C-alpha positions in Angstrom: 87.2 111.8 97.1 89.3 112.3 100.2 92.2 113.5 98.0 90.2 116.2 96.3 88.8 117.3 99.7 92.4 117.4 101.1 93.7 119.4 98.2 90.9 121.9 98.4 91.3 122.5 102.1 95.1 122.8 101.9 94.7 125.4 99.1 92.1 127.4 101.0 94.2 127.4 104.2 97.3 128.6 102.3 95.3 131.3 100.5 93.8 132.5 103.8 97.0 132.4 105.8 100.3 131.4 104.0 101.9 130.8 107.4 99.1 128.7 108.9 100.4 126.0 111.2 100.2 122.3 110.4 98.2 121.9 113.6 95.6 124.5 112.5 95.3 123.0 109.0 94.9 119.5 110.4 92.1 120.9 112.6 90.3 122.2 109.5 90.8 118.9 107.7 89.5 116.8 110.7 86.5 119.0 111.3 85.3 119.0 107.7 85.8 115.4 106.8 82.7 113.3 106.4 81.3 111.9 109.6 82.1 108.2 108.9 85.8 109.1 108.7 85.9 111.8 111.4 86.3 109.7 114.6 88.5 106.9 113.2 90.9 109.5 111.6 91.0 111.7 114.7 91.7 108.6 116.9 94.6 107.6 114.7 96.0 111.1 114.6 95.9 111.4 118.4 97.9 108.1 118.6 100.8 109.7 116.7 103.6 111.7 118.3 103.2 115.5 117.9 106.0 115.6 115.4 104.3 112.8 113.3 101.0 114.7 113.1 101.3 116.2 109.7 98.9 117.0 106.9 100.4 114.1 104.9 99.8 111.7 107.8 96.2 112.9 108.0 95.8 112.2 104.2 97.2 108.7 104.5 95.1 107.9 107.5 91.9 109.2 106.0 92.6 107.4 102.7 93.3 104.1 104.5 90.1 104.5 106.6 88.0 105.3 103.5 89.4 102.2 101.7 88.6 100.0 104.7 85.1 101.3 104.9 84.6 100.8 101.2 85.9 97.2 101.5 83.6 96.4 104.4 80.5 98.1 102.9 77.8 95.5 102.1 78.0 94.6 98.4 74.9 95.5 96.5 73.4 92.3 95.2 72.3 92.3 91.6 69.7 89.9 90.4 69.4 88.8 86.8 66.0 89.3 85.2 
């Protein structure tokens, strides 16, 4: 899930450099996210003011985008035998 990915990247970034900037962490988050979420998430992050571009904002945007994609995915049709 996007939440487990987010948690893992945040943990790794803090282990690597406890003083790593939000901007750098967001860059790692954006670059490692699955391709179907990458462009929509980056686009929404760029629309935010610099001060609003936080890791928490990234998580919310990515989760919302993932939910939208799941809602719009074609339903698998099941047929009874």
